[in-house]
C-alpha positions in Angstrom: 81.0 47.8 201.6 83.5 45.9 203.6 86.6 47.9 204.7 88.9 45.3 203.1 87.1 45.9 199.7 87.5 49.7 199.8 89.7 51.3 197.3 92.4 53.5 198.8 92.5 57.1 197.7 94.7 60.1 198.7 91.8 62.2 199.8 88.7 64.3 199.1 88.7 67.9 198.0 85.7 70.2 197.9 85.1 73.7 196.6 81.8 75.5 197.1 80.3 78.9 196.4 80.4 78.3 192.7 78.2 78.7 189.6 78.2 76.4 186.6 77.7 77.7 183.1 77.0 75.6 180.0 77.4 76.9 176.4 75.7 74.4 174.2 76.0 73.6 170.6 78.2 76.3 169.1 80.2 75.8 165.8 83.1 73.4 166.0 85.6 75.7 164.3 89.3 75.9 165.0 90.0 78.7 167.5 86.5 79.2 168.9 87.3 77.5 172.2 90.5 79.5 172.7 88.8 82.8 171.8 86.0 82.0 174.2 88.4 81.2 177.0 90.4 84.4 176.2 87.2 86.5 176.9 87.1 85.1 180.4 90.8 85.4 181.0 90.8 89.0 180.0 88.0 89.6 182.4 90.0 87.9 185.2 87.3 85.1 185.6 89.0 81.9 186.7 87.5 78.7 185.4 87.9 76.1 188.1 86.3 73.1 186.2 86.1 72.6 182.5 84.4 70.0 180.3 84.4 70.2 176.6 82.8 67.9 174.1 82.1 67.6 170.4 79.0 66.0 169.0 80.1 64.7 165.6 77.6 67.1 163.9 80.0 70.0 163.8 79.0 71.4 167.1 80.7 71.6 170.5 79.7 72.4 174.0 81.5 73.5 177.1 80.6 73.5 180.7 82.6 75.2 183.5 82.5 76.4 187.1 83.4 79.9 188.3 83.1 81.7 191.6 79.5 82.6 192.2 80.4 86.2 192.6 81.6 86.2 188.9 78.4 84.9 187.5 76.8 88.2 186.5 80.0 89.4 184.8 80.4 86.1 183.0 76.8 86.1 181.8 77.2 89.7 180.6 80.3 88.6 178.6 78.4 85.8 177.1 75.5 88.0 176.1 77.9 90.4 174.5 79.7 87.7 172.4 76.7 85.4 171.8 76.4 86.4 168.2 80.0 85.6 167.6 79.8 82.0 168.9 76.1 81.5 168.1 75.3 78.8 170.7 72.0 77.0 170.7 71.7 77.8 174.4 73.5 79.2 177.4 72.5 77.8 180.8 73.7 78.3 184.3 73.1 76.8 187.7 73.8 78.1 191.2 74.8 77.2 193.8 77.1 74.3 193.0 80.2 72.7 194.4 83.1 70.7 193.0 83.8 67.4 194.8 87.1 65.6 193.9 88.8 62.5 194.9 92.5 62.1 194.2 95.2 59.7 194.7 98.2 58.0 193.1 97.7 55.3 190.5 94.1 56.0 189.5 94.9 54.6 186.1 95.6 51.3 187.7 92.3 51.2 189.6 89.4 50.8 187.2 86.8 50.8 190.0 87.4 54.4 191.1 84.7 56.0 188.9 82.1 53.3 189.5 82.6 53.5 193.2 82.3 57.3 193.3 79.3 57.3 191.1 77.6 54.5 193.0 78.3 56.3 196.3 76.7 59.5 195.1 73.8 57.7 193.6 73.1 55.8 196.8 73.2 59.1 198.7 70.7 60.6 196.3 73.2 63.2 195.0 72.8 64.0 191.3 76.0 64.5 189.3 75.8 67.6 187.2 79.2 67.2 185.4 82.3 65.0 185.5 85.9 65.7 184.8 88.9 63.4 185.2 92.7 63.4 185.1 95.2 60.6 185.5 95.1 61.1 189.3 91.8 62.7 190.1 88.0 62.4 189.5 85.8 65.5 190.0 82.1 65.9 190.0 79.9 69.0 190.1 77.0 68.7 192.5 74.4 70.9 194.0 76.0 72.8 196.9 73.1 71.9 199.3 74.0 68.2 198.9 77.8 68.7 199.4 78.0 67.4 202.9 75.9 64.3 202.1 78.2 63.7 199.1 81.4 64.0 201.1 80.0 61.6 203.7 79.1 59.1 201.0 82.6 59.2 199.7 84.1 58.9 203.1 82.1 55.8 203.7 83.0 54.3 200.3 86.7 54.8 200.0 89.7 54.1 202.3 91.2 57.4 203.3 94.6 58.1 204.7 
């Protein structure tokens, strides 16, 4: 990509030493998500990345990242409360990392997501989850591929 064509971003953030947990297909009932999050909060487990979706069939799923050292405790909590939420499946993956790009005016730059996803694809870095805000775009990737992913983004965006 030509330097003149690169989209300017504010920077790249990375966080490693994480685990990702997915709680799949549990009933979409008012309050289930807040109660689920309360169990982790009471156990002092910080959720660093959160994606929630509903499937239109009355089911919801949530995926989140936590410190890798909290994984055993989190899985224990989920095993203890599994009958309350009745998910179809609980999955986890370690080690993972969160890779984020940020900058002002992302809502005015429609090419941000496409550029990031293409850069990671070209670098052979699978995206495990995606979360966005008005000024950031975050992906969960395998921790072993983090340095390759960072390099791909550095090559694809104009950094300060």
